[in-house]
C-alpha positions as CSV (number, residue, x, y, z in Angstrom):
1,M,3.9,-45.1,7.2
2,P,4.5,-46.7,10.6
3,D,2.9,-44.0,12.7
4,V,-0.6,-44.4,11.3
5,P,-3.2,-44.9,14.1
6,I,-4.9,-48.3,13.9
7,Q,-8.4,-46.7,13.4
8,V,-7.1,-44.8,10.4
9,M,-5.5,-47.9,9.0
10,R,-8.8,-49.9,9.3
11,T,-10.7,-47.2,7.5
12,L,-8.1,-47.1,4.8
13,Q,-8.3,-50.9,4.3
14,K,-12.1,-50.6,3.9
15,L,-11.7,-48.0,1.2
16,R,-9.1,-50.1,-0.6
17,A,-11.4,-53.1,-0.4
18,E,-14.0,-51.0,-2.2
19,H,-11.5,-50.3,-5.0
20,S,-10.0,-53.7,-5.5
21,R,-8.4,-52.8,-8.8
22,P,-7.0,-49.5,-10.2
23,P,-7.4,-46.6,-9.5
24,Y,-5.3,-47.0,-6.4
25,I,-6.2,-45.6,-3.0
26,I,-3.3,-43.7,-1.4
27,L,-2.9,-42.3,2.1
28,R,-0.8,-39.2,2.6
29,K,0.2,-37.6,5.9
30,I,0.2,-33.8,5.6
31,H,1.0,-31.7,8.6
32,G,-0.1,-34.4,10.9
33,G,-3.4,-35.1,9.1
34,F,-4.3,-38.1,7.0
35,Y,-5.6,-37.5,3.5
36,V,-6.9,-40.0,1.0
37,Y,-6.2,-39.7,-2.7
38,K,-7.2,-41.8,-5.7
39,D,-4.2,-42.3,-8.1
40,R,-4.9,-43.2,-11.7
41,I,-2.1,-44.0,-14.2
42,V,-2.6,-42.5,-17.7
43,K,-0.5,-43.2,-20.7
44,D,0.0,-40.3,-23.0
45,K,0.0,-41.6,-26.6
46,A,1.9,-38.6,-27.9
47,S,4.9,-39.1,-25.6
48,N,4.3,-42.8,-24.8
49,K,4.9,-41.9,-21.2
50,S,2.8,-42.8,-18.2
51,K,1.7,-40.1,-15.8
52,I,-0.3,-40.1,-12.6
53,F,-3.5,-38.2,-12.0
54,S,-4.1,-37.8,-8.2
55,E,-7.6,-36.9,-7.1
56,Y,-8.4,-35.8,-3.5
57,M,-11.1,-38.0,-2.0
58,G,-11.3,-36.8,1.6
59,R,-9.6,-37.1,5.0
60,I,-9.6,-39.7,7.8
61,T,-9.8,-38.4,11.4
62,D,-7.6,-40.0,14.1
63,D,-10.6,-41.9,15.3
64,G,-11.2,-43.5,11.9
65,L,-14.0,-41.3,10.5
66,F,-13.8,-40.8,6.8
67,V,-14.8,-37.3,5.9
68,R,-15.5,-37.4,2.2
69,R,-14.9,-34.5,-0.1
70,I,-18.1,-32.8,-1.0
71,L,-18.5,-32.7,-4.8
72,S,-20.7,-30.4,-6.8
73,E,-22.6,-31.9,-9.8
74,D,-20.0,-30.3,-12.1
75,D,-17.2,-32.0,-10.2
76,K,-19.0,-35.4,-10.5
77,I,-19.4,-35.0,-14.2
78,A,-15.8,-33.8,-14.6
79,N,-14.4,-36.7,-12.5
80,A,-16.4,-39.2,-14.5
81,R,-15.2,-37.9,-17.9
82,A,-11.9,-36.2,-17.5
83,V,-8.4,-37.5,-16.9
84,I,-5.9,-34.8,-16.1
85,E,-2.2,-35.0,-16.6
86,S,-0.3,-34.2,-13.4
87,A,2.3,-32.3,-15.3
88,G,2.0,-29.5,-17.8
89,G,-1.6,-28.6,-16.9
90,K,-3.0,-30.2,-20.0
91,V,-6.5,-31.7,-20.0
92,L,-7.2,-35.0,-21.6
93,L,-10.8,-35.4,-22.7
94,P,-11.8,-39.0,-23.3
95,G,-14.7,-40.0,-25.5
96,K,-18.2,-40.0,-23.8
97,G,-18.6,-42.9,-21.5
98,D,-15.2,-44.3,-22.2
99,E,-12.3,-43.2,-19.9
100,N,-9.9,-45.4,-21.9
101,A,-10.7,-43.9,-25.3
102,S,-8.1,-42.0,-27.2
103,A,-7.6,-38.5,-25.8
104,E,-7.4,-35.1,-27.4
105,V,-4.9,-32.7,-25.7
106,F,-6.2,-29.2,-25.2
107,T,-4.0,-26.3,-24.3
108,P,-5.4,-22.8,-24.2
109,D,-3.8,-20.6,-26.9
110,E,-3.2,-16.8,-26.9
111,I,-6.8,-16.1,-28.1
112,D,-8.3,-18.2,-25.3
113,T,-6.2,-16.4,-22.7
114,K,-7.3,-13.0,-24.1
115,I,-10.9,-14.0,-23.9
116,L,-10.5,-15.3,-20.4
117,T,-9.0,-11.9,-19.4
118,I,-11.8,-10.0,-21.0
119,L,-14.4,-12.0,-19.3
120,S,-12.6,-11.6,-16.0
121,M,-12.6,-7.8,-16.4
122,N,-16.0,-7.4,-17.9
123,A,-18.1,-10.5,-18.4
124,R,-20.8,-8.4,-20.1
125,M,-18.6,-7.1,-22.9
126,A,-20.4,-7.4,-26.2
127,R,-19.4,-10.3,-28.3
128,R,-18.7,-8.0,-31.3
129,S,-16.3,-6.0,-29.1
130,I,-14.5,-9.1,-28.0
131,A,-14.3,-10.3,-31.6
132,E,-12.6,-7.0,-32.7
133,R,-10.0,-7.4,-29.9
134,V,-9.0,-11.0,-30.5
135,G,-9.3,-11.0,-34.3
136,L,-12.2,-13.5,-34.7
137,S,-15.7,-13.4,-36.0
138,T,-18.6,-12.9,-33.5
139,A,-19.6,-16.6,-34.2
140,G,-16.0,-17.6,-33.6
141,V,-16.0,-15.8,-30.2
142,D,-19.3,-17.5,-29.3
143,N,-17.9,-20.9,-30.0
144,R,-14.7,-20.2,-28.1
145,I,-16.6,-19.0,-25.0
146,K,-18.9,-22.0,-25.0
147,H,-15.9,-24.3,-25.2
148,L,-14.1,-22.4,-22.4
149,E,-17.3,-22.4,-20.2
150,K,-17.6,-26.1,-20.5
151,L,-13.9,-26.9,-20.1
152,Y,-13.2,-24.6,-17.2
153,G,-16.6,-24.6,-15.4
154,I,-17.0,-20.9,-15.9
155,S,-19.7,-19.1,-13.8
156,Y,-20.6,-15.4,-13.9
157,T,-20.9,-13.2,-10.9
158,A,-20.6,-9.6,-9.6
159,E,-17.6,-8.0,-7.9
160,I,-19.2,-5.7,-5.4
161,D,-17.4,-3.1,-3.4
162,I,-18.6,-4.2,0.0
163,E,-16.7,-1.5,1.9
164,K,-18.7,1.2,0.0
165,M,-21.8,-0.6,1.2
166,G,-20.7,0.0,4.8
167,Y,-19.2,-3.4,5.7
168,L,-15.8,-4.3,7.2
169,K,-14.0,-7.5,6.3
170,F,-12.6,-9.9,8.9
171,L,-10.8,-13.3,9.1
172,I,-11.3,-15.7,12.0
173,F,-8.4,-18.2,12.4
174,I,-9.2,-21.3,14.5
175,K,-6.8,-23.8,16.0
176,F,-8.3,-27.0,17.5
177,F,-6.2,-28.6,20.2
178,E,-7.5,-32.1,20.5
179,T,-10.1,-33.1,17.9
180,V,-11.0,-31.3,14.7
181,P,-14.9,-31.2,14.3
182,P,-16.3,-33.1,11.3
183,V,-16.7,-30.9,8.2
184,E,-20.4,-31.5,8.0
185,E,-20.9,-30.3,11.6
186,I,-18.9,-27.1,10.8
187,R,-20.8,-26.6,7.6
188,S,-24.2,-27.0,9.3
189,I,-23.2,-24.4,11.9
190,L,-21.5,-21.8,9.7
191,S,-23.9,-21.9,6.7
192,K,-26.7,-20.5,8.9
193,E,-24.9,-17.3,9.5
194,I,-25.2,-15.1,6.4
195,R,-22.4,-12.8,7.4
196,I,-20.0,-15.6,6.9
197,Q,-19.1,-15.6,3.2
198,S,-16.5,-18.3,3.1
199,A,-14.9,-20.9,5.3
200,M,-12.1,-23.4,4.5
201,M,-10.5,-26.3,6.3
202,L,-6.7,-26.4,6.4
203,S,-4.4,-29.4,6.6
204,G,-2.8,-28.2,9.8
205,G,0.0,-26.0,10.9
206,D,-0.9,-22.8,12.8
207,Y,-4.7,-23.2,12.1
208,H,-7.3,-25.7,11.1
209,L,-10.1,-23.4,9.9
210,V,-10.3,-19.9,8.3
211,I,-13.6,-18.0,8.3
212,Y,-14.2,-14.9,6.1
213,V,-16.8,-12.6,7.8
214,L,-18.5,-9.3,6.8
215,A,-19.7,-7.1,9.6
216,E,-20.9,-3.5,10.0
217,K,-18.7,-2.8,13.0
218,N,-16.1,-4.5,15.1
219,L,-18.5,-5.5,17.9
220,D,-20.7,-7.5,15.4
221,V,-17.9,-9.9,14.6
222,L,-16.9,-10.2,18.2
223,F,-20.5,-11.1,19.1
224,L,-20.7,-13.5,16.2
225,K,-17.5,-15.3,17.4
226,R,-18.9,-15.4,20.9
227,D,-22.1,-17.0,19.8
228,L,-20.4,-19.6,17.6
229,R,-18.2,-20.6,20.5
230,K,-20.9,-20.5,23.2
231,L,-24.2,-21.4,21.5
232,T,-23.2,-24.1,19.0
233,S,-21.6,-27.6,19.3
234,L,-18.2,-26.0,18.6
235,S,-18.2,-25.2,22.3
236,R,-17.3,-28.9,22.9
237,Y,-14.0,-28.6,21.1
238,P,-11.0,-27.0,22.8
239,S,-9.8,-24.3,20.5
240,E,-8.1,-21.0,20.1
241,W,-9.8,-18.3,18.0
242,T,-8.0,-15.3,16.5
243,T,-10.0,-12.4,14.9
244,T,-8.3,-9.9,12.6
245,I,-9.4,-7.2,10.2
246,F,-8.7,-8.2,6.6
247,S,-7.9,-5.8,3.8
248,E,-8.1,-7.4,0.3
249,S,-5.4,-6.2,-2.0
250,Y,-5.8,-8.7,-4.8
251,N,-8.9,-10.5,-6.0
252,F,-12.0,-10.9,-3.9
253,V,-14.3,-13.4,-2.1
254,P,-17.7,-13.7,-4.0
255,L,-20.8,-12.9,-1.9
256,R,-23.3,-15.5,-1.0
257,D,-26.7,-15.0,-2.6
258,D,-28.5,-15.1,0.7
259,F,-26.3,-12.3,2.0
260,V,-27.1,-10.1,-1.0
261,D,-30.8,-11.0,-0.5
262,S,-30.7,-9.5,3.1
263,F,-28.5,-6.6,2.2
264,K,-31.3,-4.1,1.5
265,E,-33.2,-5.1,4.6
266,R,-30.1,-4.7,6.8
267,L,-29.3,-1.3,5.3
268,G,-32.9,-0.2,5.8
269,R,-32.8,-1.1,9.5
270,R,-29.8,1.1,9.8
271,K,-31.6,4.0,8.2
272,S,-28.3,5.1,6.7
273,D,-27.9,7.3,3.7
274,I,-27.0,4.3,1.6
275,L,-30.6,3.3,1.0
276,G,-33.0,5.8,-0.6
277,E,-36.1,5.7,-2.7
278,E,-35.6,9.3,-4.0
279,P,-33.1,10.2,-6.7
280,A,-29.6,9.9,-5.5
281,K,-28.2,12.7,-3.5
282,S,-24.8,11.1,-3.0
283,E,-22.8,8.3,-4.6
284,K,-23.7,6.1,-1.7
285,T,-27.4,6.2,-2.3
286,I,-28.8,3.1,-3.9
287,L,-32.3,2.5,-5.2
288,N,-34.6,-0.5,-5.0
289,R,-34.0,-1.3,-8.7
290,E,-30.3,-1.1,-8.2
291,F,-30.5,-3.7,-5.4
292,A,-32.5,-5.9,-7.8
293,V,-29.8,-5.7,-10.4
294,L,-27.1,-6.4,-7.8
295,K,-29.0,-9.4,-6.6
296,E,-29.6,-10.9,-10.0
297,I,-26.1,-10.4,-11.5
298,N,-24.5,-11.7,-8.3
299,N,-26.3,-14.9,-9.0
300,N,-25.8,-14.8,-12.8
301,G,-23.5,-12.1,-14.2
302,R,-24.8,-12.7,-17.7
303,I,-28.5,-12.4,-17.1
304,E,-30.3,-10.3,-19.7
305,F,-31.4,-6.9,-18.5
306,T,-34.8,-7.4,-20.2
307,E,-35.3,-10.4,-18.0
308,I,-34.7,-8.3,-14.8
309,D,-37.1,-5.7,-16.1
310,R,-39.8,-8.3,-16.6
311,K,-39.1,-10.1,-13.3
312,Y,-39.5,-6.9,-11.2
313,G,-42.0,-5.0,-13.3
314,F,-39.5,-2.2,-14.3
315,D,-40.0,0.0,-17.3
316,E,-38.0,-1.2,-20.3
317,G,-34.3,-0.2,-20.0
318,R,-34.4,0.5,-16.2
319,A,-32.3,-2.5,-15.3
320,Q,-29.6,-1.6,-17.8
321,Y,-29.6,2.0,-16.6
322,S,-29.3,0.9,-13.0
323,Y,-26.4,-1.4,-13.9
324,H,-24.4,1.5,-15.3
325,R,-25.3,3.7,-12.4
326,L,-23.9,1.1,-10.0
327,L,-20.7,1.1,-12.1
328,E,-20.5,4.9,-12.0
329,K,-20.9,5.0,-8.2
330,G,-18.3,2.3,-7.8
331,L,-20.6,0.1,-5.8
332,L,-20.2,-2.5,-8.5
333,K,-16.7,-2.9,-9.7
334,R,-17.4,-5.3,-12.5
335,T,-19.2,-8.4,-13.6
336,T,-16.6,-11.2,-13.7
337,I,-16.1,-14.9,-13.9
338,S,-14.9,-17.7,-11.7
339,M,-13.5,-21.0,-13.0
340,N,-13.9,-24.5,-11.5
341,M,-10.8,-25.9,-13.1
342,R,-10.5,-29.6,-13.1
343,E,-6.8,-29.6,-13.5
344,M,-6.1,-27.5,-10.4
345,K,-4.7,-29.8,-7.7
346,Y,-5.7,-27.7,-4.7
347,T,-5.4,-24.3,-3.1
348,A,-2.6,-23.6,-0.7
349,A,-2.9,-21.0,2.1
350,L,0.3,-19.1,2.9
351,F,0.9,-16.9,5.9
352,M,3.5,-14.1,5.8
353,K,3.9,-12.8,9.4
354,D,5.8,-9.6,9.7
355,V,8.5,-10.2,12.4
356,Q,10.8,-7.3,11.5
357,S,9.0,-4.4,9.9
358,D,12.1,-2.4,8.7
359,L,13.2,-5.4,6.5
360,F,9.7,-6.1,5.4
361,Y,9.0,-2.6,4.1
362,A,12.5,-2.3,2.6
363,T,11.9,-5.5,0.4
364,R,8.2,-5.3,-0.1
365,K,8.6,-4.7,-3.8
366,N,9.5,-8.4,-4.1
367,L,6.1,-9.4,-2.7
368,L,4.2,-7.0,-5.0
369,K,6.0,-8.4,-8.0
370,E,5.4,-12.0,-7.0
371,I,1.6,-11.5,-6.6
372,I,1.2,-10.2,-10.2
373,S,3.9,-12.3,-11.8
374,G,3.0,-14.4,-14.9
375,S,2.6,-18.1,-15.0
376,D,2.0,-21.0,-17.4
377,I,-1.6,-21.5,-16.2
378,P,-4.7,-19.8,-17.7
379,V,-5.6,-18.1,-14.4
380,N,-3.9,-15.8,-12.0
381,K,-1.3,-17.3,-9.7
382,Y,-3.1,-16.2,-6.5
383,A,-6.8,-16.5,-5.8
384,L,-6.8,-14.0,-2.9
385,V,-4.2,-11.7,-1.2
386,G,-4.8,-9.4,1.7
387,D,-3.3,-7.7,4.8
388,I,-4.1,-9.1,8.2
389,G,-3.6,-7.2,11.5
390,L,-3.2,-10.0,14.1
391,P,-0.6,-11.2,13.7
392,Y,0.4,-8.4,11.3
393,G,1.3,-9.7,7.9
394,V,-0.2,-11.0,4.6
395,F,-2.6,-13.9,3.9
396,L,-2.4,-15.5,0.4
397,L,-4.3,-18.2,-1.4
398,L,-2.2,-19.9,-4.1
399,N,-3.7,-21.8,-7.1
400,V,-1.7,-25.0,-7.2
401,F,-1.5,-26.8,-10.6
402,H,1.9,-28.6,-10.5
403,E,4.0,-30.4,-8.0
404,G,6.5,-27.9,-6.6
405,D,4.2,-24.8,-7.1
406,I,4.2,-24.2,-3.3
407,E,7.9,-24.5,-3.0
408,K,8.4,-22.1,-5.9
409,A,6.0,-19.6,-4.4
410,K,7.7,-19.8,-1.0
411,A,11.1,-19.2,-2.6
412,E,9.8,-16.0,-4.3
413,L,7.9,-14.8,-1.2
414,S,11.1,-15.4,0.9
415,K,12.8,-12.6,-1.1
416,T,10.7,-10.3,1.0
417,K,12.7,-10.2,4.2
418,G,11.7,-9.8,7.9
419,I,8.9,-12.4,7.6
420,R,8.0,-15.8,9.0
421,L,6.5,-17.8,6.2
422,S,4.3,-20.9,6.5
423,A,2.2,-22.8,4.1
424,T,-0.6,-25.3,4.4
425,I,-3.2,-26.9,2.1
426,V,-6.9,-26.0,1.8
427,T,-8.4,-29.5,2.2
428,E,-12.0,-28.4,1.9
429,L,-14.1,-25.3,1.1
430,V,-16.7,-25.6,3.8
431,I,-19.1,-22.9,2.5
432,G,-18.9,-20.2,-0.1
433,K,-16.5,-20.1,-3.0
434,L,-13.3,-18.5,-4.2
435,C,-12.8,-16.5,-7.3
436,V,-10.4,-18.2,-9.8
437,R,-10.0,-16.0,-12.8
438,R,-7.6,-14.2,-15.1
439,F,-7.6,-10.6,-13.8
440,D,-5.6,-8.1,-15.8
441,N,-2.8,-7.3,-13.4
442,A,-2.3,-3.9,-15.1
443,Y,-5.3,-2.8,-13.0
444,S,-4.1,-4.3,-9.8
445,L,-3.2,-2.4,-6.6
446,Q,0.2,-4.0,-6.8
447,N,0.9,-2.6,-10.3
448,N,-0.1,0.9,-9.1
449,T,2.1,0.7,-6.0
450,L,5.1,-0.6,-8.0
451,T,4.7,2.4,-10.3
452,E,3.9,5.1,-7.8
453,E,6.2,4.1,-4.9
454,F,9.0,2.2,-6.6
455,G,9.2,3.8,-10.0
456,E,8.7,0.6,-11.9
457,T,7.4,0.7,-15.5
458,P,3.7,0.1,-15.3
459,L,2.0,-2.7,-17.1
460,P,0.1,-1.4,-20.2
461,K,-3.7,-0.9,-19.7
462,T,-6.5,-1.8,-22.0
463,G,-10.0,-0.5,-21.5
464,Y,-12.7,-3.0,-21.0
465,Y,-15.9,-0.9,-21.3
């Protein structure tokens, strides 16, 4: 790689010196940025073939600063104990404390994928009901779920209809012209603003940073952007900021707990009809105890209702009643899961910019089919899809498990004409989290549109309540 700056090469040499024997430290140049990976060669005893597991470590800035990937505790445990095949999406689980021990290959079967779908659609479904659907005993379902929770890093959360709560969704795309700020600096600034639910660094291309914001009106997000550019250290970095309304059409961005904590107070200051202490007069009215339920299940979607009753001093059964009222009102769509999958290589960001609307709308059916198309992975192909208004088009986040996934997705998306398609890699999730799950696509907006507008045969639906 002859065009590597000397400062980058010096940092790379230091990293390699710290790893004098395998695994190997590899530098990859992606869209003009320099990214460090740790490659480990693993021999599969079943096939007697060697395969490479490539783990992302961090990036090196042009001035030689190594920005290390921030790992959660689950990630650290996973990286210490798991070796993942780079092909086939199979997980090799070595013995405890011994990465060279003989490995057992685990591939989710049909029952596992059914359970993952059920938990994605209703994480609170009774174990007995799940058992009846998948043909196992209740104890068998419990064992399966515990295994899947450990294997896939499953967490439980709430899918809240934030628009019914009176909020609009925005994306802010940022392009830095000279120097990209260090991730820790960006994290320190953005994490203080609770209206920002997620932010991710990109490997380059049209943008370096994407921020997902919730605001009660357009001016709020404009003022937020102004303050970030003017009153923080980001003002030192020449950059271009583009703000656009965002309309999620597939999957969602989980809400930060501190945002939910402040939700009631914010609505109270607005004195809107959303907050009320008296019995509901409209489907928008929400009581104190309903806020309490939203807050608790957003943090842990499997929390016992009796625990919420005790914590807040409610009469027995009030938390459960409030939960079902939230579902009836549509303020809570469902309790669901998100998976921290060790075998996922990374997330790719794809931009479909509408450059010829007549062709785009004439071939839009191809896009809808691609979004909900099946795959050989235990989760949905896309973690998030939504319409953007500036530039007009579609923003997609692709779950990448295998080499070539991005190229395959681009080939399918290119069947929708009249677009300019670009792809980049999400190198770091700065704040917030994404929802990686196995949503039943029969309930997707895409399936409904294909049925109602294009006369396609609908996917069969199964109730989850």
